C-alpha positions as CSV (number, residue, x, y, z in Angstrom):
1,M,59.9,145.5,71.2
2,N,63.0,148.5,71.6
3,R,64.7,148.9,68.4
4,K,67.9,147.1,69.1
5,Q,66.5,144.2,70.5
6,N,64.7,144.6,67.5
7,I,68.5,145.0,65.6
8,I,69.8,142.6,67.6
9,K,67.1,139.4,66.3
10,K,67.7,140.8,62.7
11,A,71.1,140.3,62.6
12,I,70.7,136.7,63.9
13,N,68.1,135.7,61.9
14,E,70.1,137.0,58.4
15,H,72.8,135.3,60.1
16,A,74.9,138.7,60.2
17,I,75.9,137.0,63.3
18,D,76.7,133.5,64.0
19,N,79.5,131.0,64.5
20,D,81.3,131.8,62.0
21,L,80.9,135.9,61.5
22,T,81.7,136.7,65.6
23,A,81.2,139.6,65.6
24,I,79.8,143.2,63.0
25,G,79.3,146.7,63.7
26,V,75.8,148.3,62.9
27,M,75.3,151.9,61.7
28,D,71.3,152.5,62.0
29,L,71.1,155.3,59.3
30,D,67.2,156.2,60.9
31,G,69.1,157.5,63.8
32,L,71.7,159.5,61.9
33,K,69.4,160.7,60.1
34,K,67.3,162.0,62.9
35,T,70.8,163.1,64.6
36,V,71.6,165.4,61.7
37,A,68.5,167.3,61.8
38,D,68.8,167.5,65.4
39,A,72.1,169.5,64.4
40,Y,70.5,171.5,62.1
41,A,66.9,172.1,64.2
42,A,69.3,173.8,66.7
43,F,71.3,176.1,65.0
44,P,69.9,179.2,62.9
45,A,69.9,179.1,58.5
46,N,74.0,180.5,59.2
47,F,75.3,177.4,60.8
48,F,76.8,174.7,57.9
49,H,77.4,170.8,59.9
50,T,80.5,169.3,58.6
51,F,81.3,165.8,59.6
52,A,85.1,165.1,60.9
53,V,85.2,161.4,58.5
54,K,87.6,160.3,61.2
55,A,84.9,159.6,63.2
56,N,83.6,157.2,61.2
57,A,85.4,156.9,57.4
58,L,82.9,154.2,55.7
59,V,82.0,155.9,52.6
60,K,78.5,154.2,52.5
61,V,78.6,156.1,56.4
62,L,79.3,159.4,55.1
63,K,76.7,159.0,51.2
64,P,73.9,159.4,53.8
65,L,75.3,162.4,56.1
66,R,76.2,164.2,52.5
67,E,72.4,163.4,52.1
68,Y,71.1,164.1,55.1
69,G,72.9,167.8,54.2
70,M,76.4,167.8,56.1
71,G,79.9,169.0,54.5
72,A,82.9,167.0,55.6
73,E,86.0,167.8,57.7
74,V,89.1,165.5,57.0
75,A,92.6,165.7,58.3
76,S,94.5,163.6,56.5
77,P,94.9,162.6,52.1
78,G,93.1,159.5,52.8
79,E,90.0,161.0,54.7
80,L,90.1,163.2,51.8
81,L,90.3,160.7,48.9
82,I,87.0,158.9,50.9
83,A,85.0,162.1,51.4
84,L,84.9,162.8,47.5
85,T,84.5,159.8,46.8
86,A,81.5,159.8,48.8
87,G,80.6,162.5,46.9
88,F,80.7,165.4,48.8
89,S,81.9,168.7,46.4
90,A,84.9,170.7,47.1
91,Q,83.5,173.8,48.6
92,N,81.5,171.1,50.8
93,I,85.4,169.7,52.2
94,I,86.9,171.2,54.9
95,F,91.5,170.2,55.4
96,D,92.6,170.7,59.1
97,S,95.4,168.5,59.3
98,P,98.4,169.6,61.5
99,A,101.4,168.2,59.0
100,K,100.0,168.9,55.7
101,T,102.5,168.3,52.7
102,L,103.0,170.4,50.1
103,Q,101.0,168.5,47.3
104,D,98.4,168.3,50.2
105,L,98.3,172.4,50.7
106,R,98.2,172.6,46.4
107,T,95.6,170.3,46.6
108,C,93.0,172.0,48.5
109,I,94.0,175.5,46.7
110,K,93.7,173.5,43.3
111,S,90.6,172.8,44.2
112,G,89.4,174.8,46.1
113,I,88.7,172.8,49.5
114,A,88.9,174.8,52.9
115,L,91.5,174.5,54.7
116,N,93.0,175.6,58.1
117,I,96.8,176.8,58.4
118,D,98.4,175.1,61.3
119,N,101.6,177.2,61.9
120,L,104.3,179.8,59.9
121,Q,105.9,177.7,58.1
122,E,102.6,176.4,56.7
123,L,101.9,180.0,56.0
124,A,105.3,180.4,53.9
125,R,104.2,177.6,51.9
126,I,100.9,179.2,51.3
127,D,102.1,182.1,50.6
128,A,103.8,180.7,47.4
129,L,100.7,178.8,46.7
130,M,98.8,181.8,46.3
131,L,101.2,183.4,43.7
132,E,100.9,180.5,41.7
133,Y,96.7,180.5,42.1
134,P,95.5,183.5,42.3
135,D,91.6,182.9,41.7
136,S,91.7,179.6,44.6
137,K,88.1,179.7,46.1
138,S,89.8,178.0,48.6
139,V,88.3,179.9,52.1
140,I,91.8,180.2,54.5
141,G,91.8,180.8,57.9
142,F,94.5,180.0,61.0
143,R,93.7,177.5,63.7
144,V,93.9,179.3,66.3
145,N,94.8,177.8,69.8
146,P,92.9,180.3,72.5
147,Q,95.1,178.6,75.2
148,I,92.8,178.4,77.6
149,G,93.6,175.1,79.2
150,A,92.1,171.4,79.3
151,G,89.5,169.2,79.9
152,K,89.2,165.8,81.7
153,I,91.2,163.5,79.6
154,G,94.4,165.0,78.4
155,S,94.0,163.2,74.6
156,T,91.0,165.1,74.1
157,S,92.2,168.5,75.0
158,T,93.8,170.6,71.8
159,A,93.8,174.2,73.4
160,T,96.2,173.4,75.9
161,A,98.8,175.9,76.7
162,T,101.4,173.7,74.8
163,S,98.7,171.8,72.3
164,K,100.6,170.1,69.3
165,F,97.4,172.0,67.5
166,G,96.8,175.3,66.2
167,Y,98.7,179.3,66.5
168,A,99.4,179.8,70.1
169,L,98.3,182.7,70.2
170,L,99.1,184.5,74.1
171,D,102.9,183.2,74.0
172,N,105.0,186.6,72.9
173,D,103.5,188.8,70.7
174,N,101.6,186.1,68.7
175,R,98.4,188.4,68.8
176,N,99.5,191.3,66.8
177,T,101.7,189.0,64.5
178,L,98.5,187.1,63.5
179,I,96.6,190.5,63.5
180,N,99.5,192.1,60.7
181,I,99.5,188.4,59.0
182,Y,95.7,188.6,58.1
183,K,96.3,192.4,57.6
184,A,98.5,191.4,54.8
185,R,96.5,189.3,53.2
186,P,93.2,189.7,52.0
187,W,92.5,186.4,51.0
188,L,92.8,185.0,54.9
189,T,88.8,185.1,55.6
190,S,88.0,182.0,58.1
191,I,89.4,181.4,61.4
192,H,89.1,178.6,63.9
193,T,89.3,176.7,67.0
194,H,88.8,173.9,68.2
195,T,88.7,173.6,72.0
196,G,88.1,169.0,72.6
197,S,85.8,166.9,72.5
198,Q,85.4,164.1,74.7
199,G,85.5,165.1,78.2
200,C,84.9,169.5,78.0
201,E,82.8,171.0,79.4
202,L,80.5,173.1,77.5
203,T,81.7,176.4,78.5
204,L,84.9,176.0,78.2
205,M,84.4,175.2,74.6
206,A,81.9,178.4,74.1
207,H,85.1,180.2,76.2
208,G,87.7,179.5,73.4
209,I,84.9,180.6,70.3
210,N,84.3,183.3,72.0
211,V,88.2,184.4,72.4
212,I,88.3,183.5,68.5
213,T,84.9,185.5,68.5
214,E,86.5,188.6,69.7
215,L,89.8,188.0,67.2
216,A,87.9,187.6,64.2
217,E,85.8,191.1,65.0
218,E,89.3,193.1,66.1
219,I,91.0,191.9,62.7
220,N,87.3,193.0,60.9
221,A,88.1,196.5,63.0
222,V,91.6,196.9,62.2
223,N,91.3,196.5,58.5
224,G,88.0,198.8,57.9
225,S,85.8,195.7,57.0
226,Q,84.8,192.0,57.6
227,Q,87.4,190.4,56.0
228,I,86.5,187.7,58.2
229,T,83.5,186.4,56.6
230,R,83.7,182.8,58.6
231,I,84.3,181.4,61.4
232,D,84.9,177.8,62.2
233,I,83.8,176.9,65.5
234,G,85.3,173.0,64.9
235,G,83.3,170.1,66.7
236,G,83.6,168.0,69.9
237,L,80.8,168.0,71.8
238,P,80.8,165.2,74.3
239,V,78.5,162.3,73.7
240,N,77.2,160.2,77.1
241,F,78.2,156.6,76.6
242,S,76.4,156.0,80.8
243,S,72.9,155.3,79.2
244,E,70.3,156.0,76.1
245,V,70.4,159.6,77.0
246,V,71.5,162.6,74.9
247,K,72.8,164.9,76.8
248,P,74.6,167.2,76.2
249,S,72.0,167.6,73.4
250,F,72.9,170.2,70.3
251,K,69.9,172.7,71.6
252,D,72.1,172.5,75.2
253,Y,74.9,173.7,73.3
254,A,73.5,175.9,71.0
255,D,71.4,178.0,74.4
256,L,75.3,177.9,76.1
257,L,76.6,179.0,73.4
258,K,73.6,181.6,72.4
259,A,73.6,183.3,76.0
260,E,78.0,183.3,75.6
261,V,78.9,184.6,72.3
262,P,75.2,186.0,71.1
263,L,77.6,187.2,67.9
264,L,77.4,184.0,66.1
265,F,73.5,183.9,65.5
266,T,73.0,188.1,64.4
267,G,74.1,186.3,60.6
268,K,77.3,188.8,60.6
269,Y,79.5,185.3,59.9
270,Q,79.0,181.9,58.5
271,V,79.4,179.8,61.7
272,K,81.0,175.9,60.4
273,T,80.9,173.0,62.4
274,E,83.4,169.7,62.7
275,F,81.0,167.7,64.7
276,G,82.1,163.5,64.7
277,R,81.8,161.3,67.2
278,A,78.3,163.1,68.5
279,I,76.6,162.4,65.2
280,V,77.1,158.8,64.7
281,A,78.5,158.0,68.5
282,K,75.3,156.9,69.8
283,N,73.6,155.5,66.1
284,G,76.0,152.9,66.5
285,V,76.2,149.2,68.1
286,I,79.0,146.5,67.8
287,I,77.5,142.9,68.2
288,T,79.6,139.8,69.2
289,R,78.9,136.1,70.2
290,V,80.4,135.0,73.6
291,E,82.6,131.8,72.9
292,Y,83.4,130.5,76.7
293,T,82.4,131.4,79.7
294,K,84.2,131.1,82.8
295,N,84.7,132.2,86.6
296,S,88.1,133.2,88.1
297,G,89.1,134.9,91.5
298,G,85.2,135.0,91.8
299,R,84.9,137.0,88.9
300,H,82.7,135.4,85.9
301,I,84.7,136.2,82.9
302,A,82.7,135.9,79.4
303,T,85.2,136.0,76.2
304,T,84.2,137.4,73.0
305,H,85.3,138.7,69.5
306,A,85.3,142.3,69.8
307,G,87.9,143.7,72.2
308,A,90.9,146.0,71.6
309,Q,91.2,145.3,67.9
310,I,87.7,147.4,67.7
311,L,87.1,148.8,70.9
312,T,90.7,150.0,71.2
313,R,90.4,153.1,73.0
314,T,88.1,151.9,75.6
315,A,90.4,149.0,75.8
316,F,93.8,151.1,76.7
317,L,92.6,153.5,78.6
318,P,88.6,152.6,80.6
319,K,88.6,155.0,82.6
320,S,88.1,158.0,79.8
321,W,85.9,155.9,77.6
322,P,83.8,153.1,79.7
323,I,81.2,151.9,76.9
324,R,77.8,149.8,77.8
325,V,77.1,145.9,77.0
326,T,73.7,144.6,77.4
327,G,73.6,140.5,76.9
328,Y,71.0,138.9,74.2
329,T,70.5,135.3,74.5
330,V,71.2,132.9,71.3
331,E,67.6,133.2,70.0
332,G,68.0,137.3,70.6
333,I,66.0,137.8,73.4
334,E,67.7,140.7,76.4
335,K,69.0,138.8,79.4
336,T,67.4,140.9,82.3
337,P,67.8,140.2,86.1
338,Q,64.0,139.7,86.0
339,N,65.2,136.7,83.7
340,S,68.7,136.2,84.8
341,E,70.9,135.4,87.8
342,V,73.1,138.7,88.0
343,V,76.6,138.4,89.3
344,T,80.0,140.4,89.0
345,T,81.2,140.0,85.3
346,D,84.5,140.7,82.8
347,V,83.4,141.0,79.2
348,A,86.8,140.4,77.6
349,G,87.7,140.8,74.0
350,P,90.3,138.1,71.8
351,C,93.6,139.6,72.5
352,C,96.3,138.4,73.4
353,F,96.7,140.9,77.1
354,A,95.6,140.9,79.9
355,G,94.3,144.3,80.0
356,D,92.4,143.7,76.0
357,L,88.4,144.1,78.7
358,I,85.2,145.3,77.3
359,C,84.0,146.3,81.1
360,S,85.2,145.3,84.0
361,N,83.9,144.0,87.4
362,Q,79.9,144.8,86.2
363,Q,76.6,143.6,87.3
364,L,75.1,142.1,85.0
365,P,72.8,139.1,84.2
366,K,74.8,136.1,83.5
367,L,76.4,135.7,79.9
368,K,76.8,132.3,78.8
369,L,77.8,130.2,76.0
370,N,77.2,131.8,72.7
371,D,75.0,134.3,73.8
372,Y,75.5,138.1,72.3
373,V,76.4,140.5,73.9
374,M,75.2,144.5,72.4
375,V,78.5,147.2,73.4
376,H,76.8,150.4,72.4
377,D,77.6,154.2,71.3
378,T,80.1,152.8,69.1
379,G,79.6,154.5,65.8
380,G,82.4,156.9,66.3
381,Y,85.5,155.7,66.4
382,Y,85.3,152.2,67.3
383,F,84.6,149.5,64.2
384,S,86.0,151.8,61.5
385,N,89.2,152.8,62.6
386,H,90.8,149.2,63.5
387,F,93.1,147.7,65.3
388,D,95.4,144.9,63.5
389,Y,96.8,143.6,67.0
390,N,96.9,139.6,66.9
391,S,96.3,140.1,63.2
392,L,92.3,140.1,63.9
393,P,90.2,140.8,60.0
394,R,88.2,143.4,60.6
395,V,84.7,142.8,61.0
396,A,81.7,143.2,58.5
397,V,79.8,146.4,59.4
398,Y,75.7,146.9,57.9
399,T,72.8,149.8,58.3
400,I,70.0,149.2,59.7
401,S,67.2,151.0,58.7
402,G,63.2,151.3,58.6
403,A,60.4,150.7,61.0
404,D,60.8,148.8,63.7
405,N,59.1,145.9,62.6
406,D,60.2,145.9,59.4
407,L,63.7,146.1,59.3
408,S,66.3,145.8,56.3
409,M,69.7,145.1,56.9
410,T,72.4,146.1,54.6
411,C,76.2,145.0,54.9
412,I,78.4,147.6,53.7
413,R,81.4,146.4,54.2
414,A,82.5,142.8,53.9
415,A,84.4,140.7,56.9
416,E,88.2,140.9,56.2
417,S,88.9,136.7,55.0
418,L,92.6,135.6,56.4
419,E,93.4,136.0,53.3
420,D,92.9,139.5,53.0
421,V,95.1,139.8,57.1
422,L,97.7,137.9,55.0
423,N,97.7,140.1,52.0
424,K,98.2,143.4,54.2
425,M,101.6,142.2,54.8
């Protein structure tokens, strides 16, 4: 019996999912620990991995990530508070928002939190703050947009000519301007880029990293010393949502970077990553109950309680964010072609619009009333980023740990009640 089969049986036996609790999220802490270990094993000791908090902003998921050796990359005051609450120290946090307020900047510089500057107006604010806090321990650098193009998904490509993120390196005389900015400010000791995530080829990401590594070398050469000591290469390793196979792996990425940007592997620079989805996606699942089934136009439709309120990206952009589902009987037995008739199926959510589908036109073992559906690879950007469509409550989230035959299940976020929903309005 595989681990996911054991997870769904545990959820049923402990009534974490039943007629009342109709959808839950589950994070596998053992899988999470292995994923972090795989990331560190793939890279040399001068690499330090931070987790992009936006990918899963649950404090009780972030705490074990910190214990496993990760730092935190945050993009808002709320994410910063969550990271601090999870126990991350200031020196292991990076603040990356493109819209930092003056108070955000003051908090970072006063507290010694690293940050990446998005634009020249932000630089002017930091210039003033560095006069106020000349002994700040913050590691500060520019986020550079190398303007090298997009991947297959435009919304996750961040190095296009017109990207909202970072300092546009190829516009006008911006490269020389940036070199002079660094030369005049010895406290600028880092440089950052982030080409994109899902849908971006590794070669595109490596190209962007090579661009800023060469720029760091040029800045240091102009200054006659190694002013830049840290290169922040962002995150964004794509995830394979089509099967259980992890591809590309962290080793695949490290091997490509070593071939394309070998300087990063010499120890000359501290290198920071900001992996998010690649750390958590495959270590999380959503489990939901089938409320009703019917046939329409020759299509079998199974309506569940996991839709756009949880699976927002998939519901609105299904071609860019397709995900896998597996059906289980009410007893928690996996439905397969060997024990169930295979039919053309839509698995739908509860939201009141036609596009609220987990998957569409799929050949699946026939789902029945009160069966369960497991939605795979949803540990990132799904159950932790709720969408308040139809005022549906947030689902409960559990962690799983232990051996397959002796799993421990803990609720880390209780399901919202209808009173909770009302109190938010």
